C-alpha positions in Angstrom: -84.6 -6.9 14.7 -82.7 -3.9 15.9 -78.9 -3.5 16.1 -79.0 -3.9 19.9 -80.6 -7.3 19.7 -77.9 -8.7 17.4 -75.4 -11.2 18.9 -71.7 -10.2 19.1 -68.6 -12.1 20.1 -66.4 -10.6 22.9 -62.8 -9.9 21.7 -61.3 -11.0 25.0 -63.2 -14.1 26.2 -64.9 -15.1 22.9 -68.3 -15.6 24.4 -71.4 -14.5 22.5 -73.5 -11.7 24.0 -76.3 -9.3 22.9 -74.8 -6.1 21.4 -76.4 -4.0 24.2 -74.2 -5.8 26.8 -71.0 -5.0 24.9 -68.7 -2.0 25.5 -66.0 -0.6 23.3 -62.6 0.1 25.0 -60.1 2.8 24.0 -57.9 0.1 22.5 -60.7 -0.6 19.9 -61.7 -3.9 21.4 -65.4 -4.7 21.8 -65.7 -6.6 25.1 -68.5 -7.9 27.3 -69.6 -6.5 30.6 -67.5 -9.0 32.5 -64.3 -8.3 30.6 -64.7 -4.5 30.6 -62.1 -2.9 32.7 -63.9 0.4 33.2 -61.8 3.6 33.4 -58.5 1.7 33.7 -57.8 -0.2 30.6 -54.4 -0.6 29.0 -54.3 2.9 27.5 -55.7 5.0 30.3 -54.3 3.4 33.3 -52.7 5.9 35.8 -49.4 3.9 35.9 -49.0 4.4 32.1 -48.8 8.2 32.5 -45.6 10.1 33.5 -45.5 11.3 37.1 -46.5 14.9 37.7 -43.6 16.9 38.9 -44.0 18.2 42.4 -43.3 21.8 43.3 -40.0 22.2 45.2 -39.8 24.7 48.0 -38.4 28.0 46.9 -36.2 28.7 49.9 -34.5 26.6 52.5 -35.5 27.5 56.0 -32.5 28.5 58.2 -30.2 28.2 55.2 -26.6 29.3 55.6 -24.5 30.8 52.8 -21.2 29.2 51.8 -18.2 31.1 53.0 -15.1 31.6 50.8 -11.9 31.7 52.9 -9.8 34.7 51.9 -6.3 33.8 50.8 -7.3 30.2 50.1 -7.1 28.4 46.8 -10.8 29.1 46.0 -12.2 26.3 48.1 -15.6 26.9 49.6 -16.0 26.2 53.3 -19.2 25.7 55.1 -19.7 25.7 58.9 -20.6 22.0 58.8 -17.3 20.8 57.4 -14.7 19.5 59.8 -10.9 19.4 59.4 -8.8 16.3 59.2 -11.3 13.9 57.6 
């Protein structure tokens, strides 16, 4: 009798299967072909990883520099600000 013909109990559903039908997950559990989650088990699921940072654009198209009003108290004025609000 070879190792592959031995009977093994699934760690998840507790049914008995031949060893050749079992898979070992990254969590260390030996599960049957019905319980096997494939690439996405609890350790390697994409939602368990941090999000990849996206590249931010280096320049703003049509950007306008801030204008410092001479004689003011150091406030910065931009052309989009309005008075009285």
